C-alpha positions as a Markdown table, in Angstrom:
| # | Residue | x | y | z |
|---|---|---|---|---|
| 1 | Met | -49.6 | -23.6 | 6.0 |
| 2 | Glu | -53.2 | -23.1 | 5.0 |
| 3 | Phe | -54.3 | -23.5 | 8.6 |
| 4 | Val | -51.9 | -20.9 | 9.8 |
| 5 | Phe | -53.3 | -18.4 | 7.2 |
| 6 | Gln | -56.7 | -19.0 | 8.6 |
| 7 | Leu | -55.6 | -18.5 | 12.2 |
| 8 | Ala | -54.1 | -15.2 | 11.1 |
| 9 | Val | -57.1 | -14.1 | 9.3 |
| 10 | Ala | -59.5 | -15.0 | 12.3 |
| 11 | Leu | -57.1 | -13.1 | 14.6 |
| 12 | Leu | -57.2 | -10.0 | 12.5 |
| 13 | Ala | -60.9 | -10.1 | 11.8 |
| 14 | Ser | -61.7 | -10.6 | 15.6 |
| 15 | Phe | -59.6 | -7.7 | 16.5 |
| 16 | Ile | -61.0 | -5.3 | 14.0 |
| 17 | Gln | -64.7 | -6.2 | 14.9 |
| 18 | Thr | -64.0 | -5.6 | 18.6 |
| 19 | Val | -62.4 | -2.2 | 17.9 |
| 20 | Thr | -64.8 | -1.0 | 15.2 |
| 21 | Gly | -68.0 | -2.8 | 16.1 |
| 22 | Phe | -68.0 | -4.3 | 12.5 |
| 23 | Gly | -65.6 | -5.7 | 9.7 |
| 24 | Phe | -65.5 | -9.3 | 10.9 |
| 25 | Ala | -67.1 | -10.6 | 7.7 |
| 26 | Leu | -65.3 | -8.1 | 5.6 |
| 27 | Val | -62.2 | -9.3 | 6.8 |
| 28 | Met | -62.8 | -12.8 | 6.9 |
| 29 | Ile | -64.7 | -13.8 | 3.6 |
| 30 | Pro | -62.3 | -11.9 | 1.1 |
| 31 | Thr | -59.2 | -13.6 | 2.6 |
| 32 | Met | -60.8 | -16.9 | 3.4 |
| 33 | Val | -61.9 | -17.3 | -0.3 |
| 34 | Ala | -58.3 | -17.5 | -1.2 |
| 35 | Val | -58.1 | -20.8 | 0.7 |
| 36 | Thr | -61.7 | -22.3 | 0.4 |
| 37 | Asp | -64.7 | -21.9 | -1.5 |
| 38 | Ala | -67.1 | -18.7 | -0.8 |
| 39 | Lys | -70.0 | -20.8 | 0.7 |
| 40 | Ser | -67.6 | -22.4 | 3.2 |
| 41 | Ala | -66.0 | -18.9 | 4.0 |
| 42 | Val | -69.6 | -17.8 | 4.7 |
| 43 | Ile | -70.5 | -20.5 | 7.1 |
| 44 | Leu | -67.1 | -20.1 | 9.0 |
| 45 | Thr | -67.6 | -16.5 | 9.3 |
| 46 | Leu | -71.2 | -16.9 | 10.8 |
| 47 | Ala | -70.0 | -19.8 | 13.1 |
| 48 | Leu | -67.1 | -17.6 | 14.7 |
| 49 | Tyr | -68.9 | -14.3 | 14.8 |
| 50 | Met | -71.3 | -16.0 | 17.4 |
| 51 | Val | -68.6 | -15.9 | 19.9 |
| 52 | Val | -67.0 | -12.7 | 19.2 |
| 53 | Gly | -70.3 | -10.9 | 18.9 |
| 54 | Ser | -71.3 | -12.3 | 22.0 |
| 55 | Gly | -68.3 | -10.8 | 23.9 |
| 56 | Ile | -68.7 | -7.3 | 22.3 |
| 57 | Ser | -72.3 | -7.1 | 22.8 |
| 58 | Trp | -72.0 | -8.2 | 26.5 |
| 59 | Asn | -69.3 | -5.8 | 27.1 |
| 60 | Ala | -71.1 | -2.7 | 25.2 |
| 61 | Arg | -74.4 | -3.7 | 26.3 |
| 62 | Lys | -75.2 | -0.3 | 28.0 |
| 63 | Asp | -74.5 | 1.6 | 24.7 |
| 64 | Ile | -77.0 | -0.4 | 22.6 |
| 65 | Asp | -79.9 | 1.7 | 21.0 |
| 66 | Arg | -82.6 | -0.9 | 22.1 |
| 67 | Pro | -85.6 | 0.5 | 20.0 |
| 68 | Leu | -83.6 | 0.9 | 16.7 |
| 69 | Leu | -82.1 | -2.8 | 17.3 |
| 70 | Thr | -85.4 | -4.3 | 17.8 |
| 71 | Thr | -86.9 | -2.7 | 14.4 |
| 72 | Leu | -83.6 | -3.8 | 12.6 |
| 73 | Leu | -83.7 | -7.5 | 13.9 |
| 74 | Leu | -87.4 | -8.0 | 13.5 |
| 75 | Ser | -87.6 | -6.8 | 9.8 |
| 76 | Ser | -84.2 | -8.7 | 9.1 |
| 77 | Phe | -85.6 | -12.0 | 9.8 |
| 78 | Phe | -88.2 | -11.8 | 6.7 |
| 79 | Gly | -85.2 | -11.3 | 4.4 |
| 80 | Leu | -83.1 | -14.1 | 5.6 |
| 81 | Pro | -84.8 | -16.8 | 3.3 |
| 82 | Leu | -84.4 | -14.6 | 0.2 |
| 83 | Gly | -80.5 | -14.4 | 0.9 |
| 84 | Ala | -80.3 | -18.1 | 1.7 |
| 85 | Tyr | -82.3 | -19.0 | -1.5 |
| 86 | Val | -79.6 | -17.2 | -3.5 |
| 87 | Leu | -76.7 | -18.7 | -1.9 |
| 88 | Val | -78.2 | -22.3 | -2.5 |
| 89 | Val | -78.7 | -21.6 | -6.3 |
| 90 | Ile | -76.1 | -19.3 | -7.2 |
| 91 | Ser | -72.8 | -20.5 | -8.8 |
| 92 | Asp | -69.6 | -19.8 | -6.7 |
| 93 | Thr | -67.7 | -17.7 | -9.3 |
| 94 | Leu | -70.9 | -15.5 | -9.6 |
| 95 | Leu | -71.1 | -15.3 | -5.7 |
| 96 | Arg | -67.4 | -14.3 | -5.5 |
| 97 | Leu | -68.3 | -11.4 | -7.9 |
| 98 | Leu | -71.2 | -10.1 | -6.0 |
| 99 | Ile | -69.1 | -10.2 | -2.9 |
| 100 | Gly | -66.4 | -8.2 | -4.5 |
| 101 | Ile | -68.9 | -5.7 | -6.0 |
| 102 | Phe | -70.6 | -5.4 | -2.7 |
| 103 | Ile | -67.4 | -4.8 | -0.7 |
| 104 | Ile | -66.1 | -2.4 | -3.1 |
| 105 | Ala | -69.3 | -0.2 | -2.9 |
| 106 | Ala | -69.8 | -0.5 | 0.8 |
| 107 | Ser | -66.2 | 0.7 | 1.5 |
| 108 | Leu | -66.4 | 3.6 | -0.9 |
| 109 | Leu | -69.4 | 4.9 | 0.7 |
| 110 | Leu | -67.9 | 4.3 | 4.1 |
| 111 | Leu | -64.5 | 6.0 | 3.0 |
| 112 | Phe | -66.3 | 9.1 | 1.9 |
| 113 | Asp | -68.5 | 9.3 | 4.8 |
| 114 | Tyr | -71.8 | 9.5 | 2.8 |
| 115 | Gln | -74.5 | 11.0 | 5.0 |
| 116 | Arg | -78.3 | 12.1 | 4.5 |
| 117 | Pro | -80.3 | 11.3 | 7.5 |
| 118 | Phe | -83.7 | 9.8 | 7.0 |
| 119 | Ser | -86.5 | 11.7 | 8.7 |
| 120 | Ser | -88.8 | 8.6 | 9.3 |
| 121 | Glu | -86.0 | 6.5 | 11.1 |
| 122 | Arg | -88.4 | 3.6 | 11.9 |
| 123 | Lys | -89.4 | 3.2 | 8.4 |
| 124 | Ala | -86.1 | 3.5 | 7.0 |
| 125 | Ala | -84.8 | 0.8 | 9.7 |
| 126 | Val | -87.5 | -1.8 | 8.6 |
| 127 | Val | -86.2 | -1.5 | 4.9 |
| 128 | Val | -82.5 | -1.4 | 6.0 |
| 129 | Gly | -83.2 | -4.6 | 8.4 |
| 130 | Phe | -85.0 | -6.5 | 5.5 |
| 131 | Leu | -82.3 | -5.9 | 3.0 |
| 132 | Gly | -79.5 | -6.7 | 5.8 |
| 133 | Gly | -81.1 | -9.9 | 6.5 |
| 134 | Ala | -81.1 | -10.9 | 2.8 |
| 135 | Ile | -77.4 | -9.9 | 2.1 |
| 136 | Asn | -76.4 | -11.5 | 5.6 |
| 137 | Ser | -77.7 | -15.0 | 4.7 |
| 138 | Cys | -76.4 | -14.5 | 1.0 |
| 139 | Val | -72.7 | -13.1 | 1.5 |
| 140 | Thr | -72.5 | -12.3 | 5.2 |
| 141 | Val | -71.2 | -8.9 | 5.0 |
| 142 | Cys | -74.4 | -6.8 | 5.9 |
| 143 | Gly | -72.4 | -4.9 | 8.7 |
| 144 | Pro | -71.2 | -2.0 | 6.5 |
| 145 | Phe | -74.8 | -1.7 | 4.9 |
| 146 | Val | -76.4 | -1.3 | 8.4 |
| 147 | Val | -73.3 | 0.8 | 9.7 |
| 148 | Leu | -74.0 | 3.1 | 6.6 |
| 149 | Phe | -77.6 | 3.6 | 7.9 |
| 150 | Leu | -76.6 | 4.0 | 11.7 |
| 151 | Ala | -73.9 | 6.5 | 10.8 |
| 152 | Asn | -76.0 | 8.2 | 8.3 |
| 153 | Gln | -78.7 | 8.9 | 11.3 |
| 154 | Gly | -75.8 | 10.4 | 13.3 |
| 155 | Leu | -75.5 | 7.8 | 16.2 |
| 156 | Pro | -72.7 | 8.5 | 18.3 |
| 157 | Lys | -69.7 | 6.2 | 18.1 |
| 158 | Glu | -70.1 | 4.2 | 21.1 |
| 159 | Arg | -73.7 | 3.7 | 20.2 |
| 160 | Leu | -73.2 | 2.6 | 16.8 |
| 161 | Arg | -70.4 | 0.3 | 17.6 |
| 162 | Ala | -72.7 | -1.3 | 20.3 |
| 163 | Thr | -75.8 | -1.4 | 18.2 |
| 164 | Ile | -74.2 | -2.7 | 15.1 |
| 165 | Ala | -72.4 | -5.5 | 16.9 |
| 166 | Ala | -75.6 | -6.5 | 18.7 |
| 167 | Phe | -77.5 | -6.6 | 15.3 |
| 168 | Leu | -75.1 | -8.9 | 13.6 |
| 169 | Leu | -75.2 | -11.2 | 16.7 |
| 170 | Gly | -78.9 | -11.2 | 16.7 |
| 171 | Ile | -79.1 | -11.9 | 13.1 |
| 172 | Thr | -76.5 | -14.9 | 13.0 |
| 173 | Pro | -78.3 | -17.8 | 14.8 |
| 174 | Pro | -81.3 | -17.7 | 12.4 |
| 175 | Thr | -79.1 | -17.3 | 9.2 |
| 176 | Leu | -77.0 | -20.3 | 10.4 |
| 177 | Ala | -80.1 | -22.2 | 11.0 |
| 178 | Ile | -81.6 | -21.5 | 7.5 |
| 179 | Leu | -78.1 | -22.6 | 6.1 |
| 180 | Tyr | -78.0 | -25.7 | 8.0 |
| 181 | Phe | -81.3 | -27.0 | 6.6 |
| 182 | Gly | -80.3 | -25.9 | 3.4 |
| 183 | Gly | -77.6 | -28.4 | 3.8 |
| 184 | Leu | -74.6 | -25.9 | 3.5 |
| 185 | Val | -73.4 | -26.6 | 7.4 |
| 186 | Thr | -71.2 | -29.6 | 7.5 |
| 187 | Asp | -69.3 | -31.3 | 10.3 |
| 188 | Gln | -66.1 | -30.4 | 8.6 |
| 189 | Leu | -66.9 | -26.7 | 8.8 |
| 190 | Leu | -68.1 | -26.8 | 12.4 |
| 191 | Gly | -64.8 | -28.7 | 13.2 |
| 192 | Thr | -62.6 | -26.0 | 11.3 |
| 193 | Ala | -64.7 | -23.1 | 13.3 |
| 194 | Leu | -64.0 | -25.0 | 16.7 |
| 195 | Gln | -60.1 | -24.9 | 15.8 |
| 196 | Leu | -60.1 | -21.3 | 14.9 |
| 197 | Leu | -62.3 | -20.4 | 18.0 |
| 198 | Pro | -59.2 | -19.9 | 20.5 |
| 199 | Ile | -57.6 | -17.3 | 18.3 |
| 200 | Cys | -60.9 | -15.4 | 17.8 |
| 201 | Val | -60.8 | -15.0 | 21.6 |
| 202 | Val | -57.5 | -13.9 | 21.8 |
| 203 | Gly | -58.4 | -11.3 | 19.0 |
| 204 | Tyr | -61.2 | -10.2 | 21.0 |
| 205 | Leu | -59.1 | -9.6 | 24.1 |
| 206 | Leu | -56.5 | -7.8 | 22.0 |
| 207 | Gly | -59.3 | -5.6 | 20.6 |
| 208 | Leu | -60.5 | -4.7 | 24.1 |
| 209 | Trp | -56.9 | -3.6 | 25.3 |
| 210 | Phe | -56.3 | -1.6 | 22.3 |
| 211 | Leu | -60.0 | 0.1 | 22.1 |
| 212 | Pro | -59.2 | 3.0 | 24.6 |
| 213 | Arg | -55.8 | 3.6 | 22.8 |
| 214 | Val | -56.6 | 4.3 | 19.3 |
| 215 | Asn | -58.4 | 7.1 | 17.4 |
| 216 | Ser | -61.2 | 4.9 | 16.0 |
| 217 | Gln | -62.2 | 7.3 | 13.3 |
| 218 | Leu | -58.7 | 7.0 | 11.7 |
| 219 | Phe | -58.4 | 3.2 | 12.6 |
| 220 | Arg | -61.7 | 2.6 | 10.6 |
| 221 | Arg | -60.7 | 4.6 | 7.8 |
| 222 | Ser | -57.5 | 2.7 | 7.3 |
| 223 | Met | -59.3 | -0.6 | 7.7 |
| 224 | Val | -61.8 | 0.3 | 5.0 |
| 225 | Val | -59.1 | 0.9 | 2.8 |
| 226 | Leu | -57.8 | -2.3 | 3.2 |
| 227 | Val | -61.1 | -4.0 | 2.9 |
| 228 | Leu | -61.5 | -2.0 | -0.4 |
| 229 | Phe | -58.2 | -3.4 | -1.7 |
| 230 | Ala | -59.5 | -7.2 | -0.7 |
| 231 | Gly | -62.7 | -6.6 | -2.3 |
| 232 | Ser | -61.1 | -5.3 | -5.6 |
| 233 | Ser | -58.8 | -8.1 | -5.5 |
| 234 | Ile | -61.7 | -10.6 | -5.4 |
| 235 | Phe | -63.5 | -9.0 | -8.2 |
| 236 | Leu | -60.8 | -8.6 | -10.5 |
| 237 | Ser | -59.4 | -12.2 | -10.1 |
| 238 | Glu | -63.1 | -13.5 | -10.8 |
| 239 | Leu | -63.3 | -11.3 | -13.9 |
| 240 | Arg | -59.8 | -12.8 | -15.1 |
| 241 | Leu | -61.2 | -16.4 | -14.5 |
| 242 | Leu | -64.3 | -15.4 | -16.4 |
| 243 | Ala | -62.2 | -14.0 | -19.3 |
| 244 | Gly | -59.8 | -17.1 | -19.4 |
| 245 | Val | -57.0 | -14.8 | -18.6 |
């Protein structure tokens, strides 16, 4: 029954990621932590996104903002070790609390369309990339953080979707490598990822079919509401555990 649940989560996460350009980790992590520990959920999310992100980036390669992507990726690499260190030393309960808080904050900002463009986009991209790298290797949900920056700069829908998907794909291999050398990537987790891989491909293909048929703005808003609920559930459940309720 647990594996069926994981299949359903992977299918939904791949579908949402393909349609909106982000959201894979936001769906995977809050739901996967119901059946596994937070660190394992992070590893599974990274491994599976390698496939989903590759498909999206190749399909939308003409819409990628390459100069902006390059700046974000180069600066993100310097933030990766910081997040990986936090992941190794922090307790699982505290990590779940941090995941919940971050998801709630990011979801609220996305929901209310916070927008205040930076005049110096390149300098802002360096900071956003660095923080995105740290967040990604720690809680694997830097997507909303970078999406906020791209949306804040007024990128068109197609370019935003393509650029964020490519950024997440570019940052995933070095994040996995750091976690692997930190002893967090196990053969068992990689085996689980391989078992979930086919359903991720199905979710990706369904997303490509659905993409031209949906109002992406309305769809993304509804998904953000669901993710906000998931993040709130994680946060409140961990608070109850800490309180001994």
